[in-house]
C-alpha positions as CSV (number, residue, x, y, z in Angstrom):
1,M,-26.9,169.5,4.2
2,N,-27.4,169.2,8.0
3,I,-25.0,166.2,8.2
4,K,-22.4,168.1,6.1
5,T,-22.7,171.2,8.2
6,R,-22.2,169.2,11.4
7,Q,-19.1,167.5,9.9
8,L,-17.7,170.9,9.0
9,D,-18.4,172.2,12.5
10,K,-16.6,169.2,14.0
11,Q,-13.6,169.8,11.8
12,R,-13.5,173.5,12.7
13,I,-13.7,172.7,16.4
14,Q,-11.0,170.1,16.2
15,Q,-8.8,172.5,14.2
16,L,-9.4,175.1,16.8
17,K,-8.4,172.7,19.6
18,D,-5.2,171.8,17.7
19,N,-4.3,175.4,17.1
20,Q,-5.0,176.2,20.7
21,L,-2.7,173.5,21.9
22,A,0.1,174.6,19.5
23,D,-0.4,178.3,20.6
24,L,-0.3,177.5,24.3
25,T,2.8,175.3,23.8
26,S,4.5,178.2,22.0
27,Y,3.5,180.5,24.8
28,V,4.8,178.2,27.6
29,Q,8.1,177.8,25.7
30,Q,8.5,181.6,25.5
31,I,7.7,182.0,29.2
32,E,10.3,179.3,30.0
33,A,12.9,181.2,27.9
34,M,12.1,184.4,29.8
35,Y,12.5,182.6,33.1
36,D,15.9,181.3,32.1
37,E,16.9,184.8,31.0
38,L,15.8,186.2,34.4
39,R,17.8,183.6,36.3
40,S,20.9,184.5,34.2
41,F,20.3,188.2,34.9
42,R,20.0,187.6,38.6
43,H,23.4,186.0,38.6
44,D,24.9,188.8,36.5
45,Y,23.2,191.4,38.7
46,H,24.7,189.8,41.9
47,N,28.2,190.1,40.3
48,V,27.5,193.7,39.3
49,L,26.6,194.7,42.9
50,I,29.8,193.0,44.2
51,S,31.9,195.0,41.6
52,L,30.2,198.3,42.5
53,N,30.4,197.6,46.2
54,Q,34.2,197.2,46.0
55,S,34.5,200.4,43.9
56,I,32.3,202.4,46.3
57,K,34.5,201.3,49.3
58,T,37.5,203.1,47.7
59,K,35.4,206.4,47.8
60,D,37.2,207.3,44.6
61,L,34.7,208.8,42.2
62,S,36.8,208.1,39.2
63,V,37.1,204.4,40.1
64,I,33.3,204.2,40.7
65,E,32.6,205.9,37.4
66,D,35.0,203.6,35.6
67,T,33.4,200.5,37.1
68,Y,29.9,201.7,36.2
69,T,30.9,202.4,32.6
70,R,32.7,199.1,32.2
71,I,29.7,197.1,33.5
72,L,27.1,198.9,31.5
73,E,29.0,199.4,28.3
74,T,31.7,196.8,28.1
75,E,29.9,193.9,29.8
76,G,26.7,194.9,28.0
77,I,24.2,193.5,30.5
78,V,20.9,194.3,28.8
79,L,17.4,193.0,29.7
80,E,15.1,193.0,26.7
81,D,12.0,194.7,28.2
82,E,10.0,194.1,25.0
83,H,10.0,190.4,25.4
84,Y,8.4,190.6,28.8
85,A,5.3,191.9,27.1
86,L,3.9,188.3,27.1
87,G,3.5,188.5,30.8
88,K,0.7,191.1,30.2
89,L,-1.3,188.4,28.4
90,N,-2.1,187.0,31.9
91,N,-5.0,189.5,31.9
92,L,-6.5,187.7,28.9
93,K,-8.6,184.9,30.5
94,T,-10.0,183.4,27.3
95,L,-7.3,180.8,26.6
96,P,-7.7,180.4,22.8
97,I,-7.4,184.1,22.4
98,K,-4.4,184.3,24.7
99,G,-2.8,181.6,22.5
100,I,-3.6,183.5,19.3
101,F,-2.0,186.7,20.6
102,S,1.1,185.0,22.1
103,T,1.8,183.2,18.8
104,H,1.4,186.3,16.7
105,I,3.5,188.4,19.0
106,I,6.3,185.9,18.8
107,Q,5.9,185.7,15.0
108,A,6.3,189.5,14.8
109,W,9.5,189.4,16.9
110,Q,10.8,186.7,14.6
111,K,10.3,189.2,11.8
112,N,12.1,191.9,13.8
113,I,8.8,193.8,14.2
114,P,8.6,195.6,17.6
115,V,5.3,194.9,19.4
116,H,3.8,197.2,22.1
117,L,1.2,195.5,24.2
118,E,-1.2,197.0,26.7
119,I,-3.7,195.0,28.7
120,E,-4.3,196.7,32.0
121,D,-7.8,195.3,32.7
122,I,-9.0,191.7,33.1
123,I,-10.5,190.6,29.8
124,Q,-12.9,187.7,30.1
125,D,-16.3,186.3,29.3
126,E,-16.5,188.2,26.0
127,P,-20.0,187.6,24.4
128,I,-18.8,186.1,21.2
129,E,-18.4,182.5,19.9
130,V,-14.8,181.5,20.5
131,L,-14.4,180.2,16.9
132,D,-15.6,183.6,15.5
133,Y,-13.4,185.5,18.0
134,V,-10.3,183.4,16.9
135,R,-11.0,184.0,13.2
136,I,-11.5,187.8,13.7
137,T,-8.4,188.3,15.8
138,S,-6.2,186.0,13.7
139,I,-7.1,187.9,10.5
140,L,-6.5,191.3,12.1
141,L,-3.1,190.2,13.5
142,D,-2.1,188.5,10.3
143,N,-2.8,191.6,8.3
144,A,-1.1,193.9,10.8
145,I,2.1,191.8,10.8
146,E,2.2,191.4,7.0
147,A,1.7,195.2,6.5
148,A,4.2,196.2,9.2
149,E,6.8,193.9,7.6
150,K,6.7,196.0,4.5
151,A,7.0,199.3,6.3
152,E,10.2,201.4,6.6
153,N,9.8,201.6,10.4
154,P,7.8,198.5,11.3
155,F,5.7,198.2,14.5
156,V,2.5,196.7,15.9
157,T,0.6,198.0,18.8
158,I,-2.1,195.9,20.6
159,V,-4.3,197.5,23.2
160,F,-7.2,196.0,25.2
161,L,-9.4,198.5,27.1
162,K,-12.4,197.8,29.3
163,N,-14.9,200.7,29.4
164,E,-17.0,200.0,32.6
165,T,-19.3,203.0,31.9
166,E,-20.2,201.8,28.4
167,R,-20.0,198.1,29.4
168,E,-17.7,197.6,26.4
169,I,-14.4,195.9,25.6
170,Q,-12.2,197.7,23.0
171,L,-9.4,195.9,21.1
172,T,-7.2,198.2,19.1
173,I,-4.6,196.8,16.7
174,E,-2.4,199.4,15.1
175,N,0.5,198.9,12.7
176,S,2.8,200.7,10.4
177,C,2.5,200.1,6.7
178,P,3.8,201.5,3.4
179,D,2.8,205.2,3.1
180,E,0.5,204.9,0.2
181,P,-3.3,205.5,-0.4
182,I,-5.6,202.9,1.1
183,D,-9.4,202.8,0.4
184,I,-10.7,201.8,3.8
185,V,-14.1,201.1,2.4
186,R,-13.1,198.9,-0.6
187,I,-10.7,196.7,1.4
188,F,-13.7,195.0,2.9
189,D,-15.0,193.9,-0.5
190,K,-14.5,190.2,-1.2
191,A,-13.1,190.9,-4.6
192,F,-10.7,193.6,-3.5
193,S,-7.1,193.1,-2.2
194,T,-3.9,195.1,-2.0
195,K,-2.0,191.8,-1.7
196,G,-2.7,190.3,-5.1
197,K,-5.2,188.1,-6.8
198,N,-7.5,185.9,-4.6
199,R,-6.1,187.3,-1.3
200,G,-8.8,189.8,-0.3
201,L,-10.9,187.4,1.7
202,G,-9.8,188.2,5.3
203,L,-11.6,191.4,6.0
204,A,-14.6,190.3,3.9
205,T,-14.8,187.3,6.2
206,I,-14.7,189.5,9.3
207,Q,-17.6,191.6,7.8
208,T,-19.6,188.4,7.3
209,I,-19.0,187.3,10.9
210,L,-19.9,190.7,12.3
211,Q,-23.3,190.5,10.6
212,N,-24.2,187.8,13.0
213,Y,-23.6,190.0,16.1
214,I,-25.5,193.1,17.1
215,N,-23.0,193.7,19.9
216,L,-19.9,193.9,17.8
217,S,-18.6,196.6,15.5
218,L,-15.3,197.3,13.7
219,Q,-13.9,200.8,13.1
220,T,-11.1,201.2,10.6
221,E,-8.7,204.2,10.3
222,Y,-5.7,205.0,8.2
223,Q,-3.5,208.1,8.3
224,D,0.2,208.8,7.4
225,G,1.3,205.2,7.1
226,V,-0.5,204.0,10.2
227,F,-3.4,201.6,9.9
228,R,-5.7,201.0,12.8
229,Q,-8.5,198.5,13.5
230,I,-10.7,199.0,16.6
231,L,-13.0,196.0,17.5
232,M,-15.7,197.0,20.0
233,I,-17.5,194.3,21.9
234,K,-20.5,195.2,24.0
235,E,-20.5,193.1,27.2
236,E,-24.3,193.2,27.2
237,I,-26.1,192.4,24.0
238,P,-28.4,195.4,23.1
239,R,-32.1,194.8,22.9
């Protein structure tokens, strides 16, 4: 049994490393694409200033307004602010978790699901085994994206907060979902699923993991087509 357990642990660690490498590669590629877009925007922005400068020199308001309208509406120079959300992941210092979030955010974009990300504080040294942390966040993000994809107005919101007073890190993952009744108690049962047969294992897995930690808790809320999971991590393990 001990040998088999060690073998499984090695396999899980190797899988984690492989996933981490793939996630970070995807993250770097997205950052490079953002950099290329910024370079292009800088070039366009320079040309915009030249056009506006020439119009302003005429001191003719109608010419200035016409140039302004032509640039913004006809030329259609738009900088997609949403895709710069990945820059906020710099505040996540646990690399495997940064990789998990970057990959899932990109997956959501590919499914045309808007993602709002807030990480104002430095998040690091979370007192939880990395493998467990990866499994919990992956399940929560997978569920959020899958549910949002089925909603009439899809969205996913991810917020990390650090409560210095309570010495606690709070991760909130919120998503839209079909506006139908959800039993927020039964969804954690291993045999229960809203997704079909043999698919209700994710949240049950989280519950099993949480039982191994006295400093972790998960709060679940649902109202009017909005589903919310709040993971609370105490920075100091209670005694």
